[in-house]
C-alpha positions in Angstrom: 1.2 -117.4 -21.8 4.3 -117.1 -23.9 6.5 -120.2 -24.0 9.4 -118.5 -22.3 7.2 -117.9 -19.2 5.6 -121.3 -19.2 7.5 -123.6 -16.8 6.1 -126.7 -18.7 7.8 -125.6 -21.9 11.5 -126.0 -21.8 14.2 -125.7 -24.4 15.6 -129.2 -25.2 18.8 -129.7 -23.4 22.0 -130.2 -25.4 23.8 -133.0 -23.7 27.5 -132.5 -23.9 29.5 -135.3 -25.4 32.1 -136.3 -22.8 34.4 -137.1 -25.7 34.1 -133.6 -27.0 36.3 -131.0 -25.1 34.7 -127.7 -24.1 35.3 -124.8 -26.4 38.2 -122.6 -25.5 37.3 -119.1 -24.3 38.1 -116.4 -26.8 41.6 -115.0 -26.7 40.4 -111.4 -26.4 37.1 -111.2 -24.5 35.2 -108.0 -25.0 33.6 -106.4 -22.0 30.3 -104.4 -22.7 30.9 -100.7 -22.5 30.1 -98.9 -19.3 27.0 -96.9 -19.1 28.6 -93.5 -18.8 25.4 -91.8 -17.6 24.5 -94.3 -14.8 25.0 -93.1 -11.3 24.9 -96.1 -8.9 23.7 -94.0 -5.9 20.7 -92.8 -7.9 19.9 -96.1 -9.6 16.8 -96.4 -11.7 14.4 -95.0 -9.0 12.0 -92.1 -9.7 13.5 -89.0 -8.3 11.2 -86.0 -7.9 13.9 -83.4 -7.1 16.5 -84.7 -9.6 18.5 -82.4 -11.8 19.8 -83.2 -15.3 23.3 -81.9 -16.0 25.1 -81.9 -19.3 28.4 -84.0 -19.2 29.7 -83.4 -22.8 29.3 -80.7 -25.4 30.1 -83.3 -28.1 26.4 -84.3 -28.7 23.0 -82.7 -28.6 20.2 -83.7 -26.3 17.0 -85.1 -27.8 13.6 -84.6 -26.1 10.6 -86.8 -27.2 7.0 -86.6 -26.1 6.1 -90.1 -24.7 2.7 -89.7 -23.0 0.0 -87.1 -22.4 -2.7 -88.2 -20.0 -4.3 -85.0 -18.7 -7.4 -82.9 -19.2 -5.4 -79.7 -19.2 -3.6 -78.0 -22.1 0.1 -78.3 -21.2 3.0 -76.7 -23.1 6.4 -78.2 -22.2 9.4 -75.9 -22.3 13.0 -75.7 -21.6 13.4 -72.9 -19.0 17.2 -73.0 -18.8 19.9 -72.6 -20.1 17.6 -70.9 -22.6 13.9 -70.5 -22.9 12.6 -72.8 -25.7 9.2 -74.3 -26.4 9.4 -78.0 -26.7 6.0 -79.6 -27.3 2.3 -78.9 -26.9 1.0 -81.9 -25.1 -2.6 -81.5 -26.2 -1.9 -81.2 -29.9 1.5 -82.6 -30.8 1.6 -86.3 -31.6 3.3 -88.8 -29.3 6.8 -89.2 -30.7 7.3 -85.5 -31.5 11.0 -84.9 -30.9 13.1 -81.8 -30.4 16.9 -81.6 -30.6 18.6 -79.3 -28.0 22.1 -78.0 -27.7 24.8 -79.0 -27.6 25.5 -77.3 -24.3 28.7 -76.8 -22.3 29.5 -79.4 -19.6 28.0 -78.8 -16.2 25.0 -76.9 -17.7 21.8 -77.9 -15.9 18.7 -78.4 -18.1 15.6 -77.0 -16.3 12.4 -78.2 -17.8 9.0 -76.6 -17.3 5.3 -77.1 -17.8 3.0 -74.2 -18.7 -0.6 -75.2 -17.7 -2.5 -72.9 -20.1 -5.9 -73.6 -18.5 -4.7 -72.3 -15.1 -1.9 -70.0 -16.0 0.5 -71.8 -13.7 4.1 -72.8 -14.5 6.1 -75.5 -12.8 9.8 -76.4 -13.1 12.0 -79.5 -12.7 14.3 -79.7 -9.8 13.7 -78.8 -6.1 10.3 -77.7 -4.8 11.7 -74.2 -4.0 11.4 -73.4 -7.8 7.6 -73.7 -7.7 5.1 -71.3 -6.2 3.4 -74.0 -4.2 6.7 -75.4 -2.9 5.9 -78.9 -4.4 8.0 -80.9 -6.8 6.1 -81.1 -10.1 8.6 -83.2 -12.1 10.1 -86.6 -11.4 13.1 -88.0 -13.3 13.6 -91.8 -13.8 16.8 -93.2 -15.5 16.1 -95.8 -18.1 19.6 -96.7 -19.0 21.7 -95.9 -22.0 21.8 -92.2 -21.3 18.0 -91.9 -21.4 15.6 -90.5 -18.8 11.9 -90.3 -18.5 10.7 -86.9 -17.1 7.1 -87.0 -15.8 5.1 -83.9 -15.0 2.4 -83.1 -12.5 0.2 -80.2 -13.8 -2.0 -79.4 -10.8 -1.3 -77.1 -7.9 -0.1 -78.9 -4.8 1.1 -81.7 -7.0 -2.3 -83.3 -7.9 -2.1 -87.0 -7.4 1.8 -87.0 -7.5 2.0 -89.8 -10.0 4.0 -87.7 -12.4 2.3 -89.0 -15.5 0.2 -86.0 -16.8 2.9 -85.5 -19.5 6.0 -87.6 -19.9 9.1 -86.8 -22.0 12.1 -88.9 -22.8 15.4 -87.0 -22.6 18.4 -88.7 -24.3 22.0 -87.4 -24.4 25.2 -86.8 -22.6 23.7 -86.1 -19.2 24.0 -87.1 -15.6 21.4 -87.0 -12.8 22.3 -84.9 -9.7 
């Protein structure tokens, strides 16, 4: 077990010299920057019906393949605001990245998964976008304007663990 987790291993204490006055606080303390993408009401929870919306046209959005744990051949695509192939989950290496945009503010990015074995296609966002009326994509905020997007590739949502294919999406976005 690492030292920092072991209750028996403690850092030596630095006893303060009563003769030595405490250090003065800095004249100009610097607050850490706010996380401009964090929405307190959404928190860091997994949100199956979440939407990702562009907040600034100043920067592009980067999409990276994080995990592929499925027996199916899945192609990940951007369905809107334009139709673009992103990654082939069965053949592209983990870490494959694609740069998108920049897009105008208030543009929703709709991600999709083409399950080539079954011919089915599922989209991010509300269940009404999918032919089985099931949410096939869950969005989890990681902090620092970075989200994990997990996909379910089976009809009726499979096991609903949203880990068949996982993408990381980074950029000037908010979760609605």
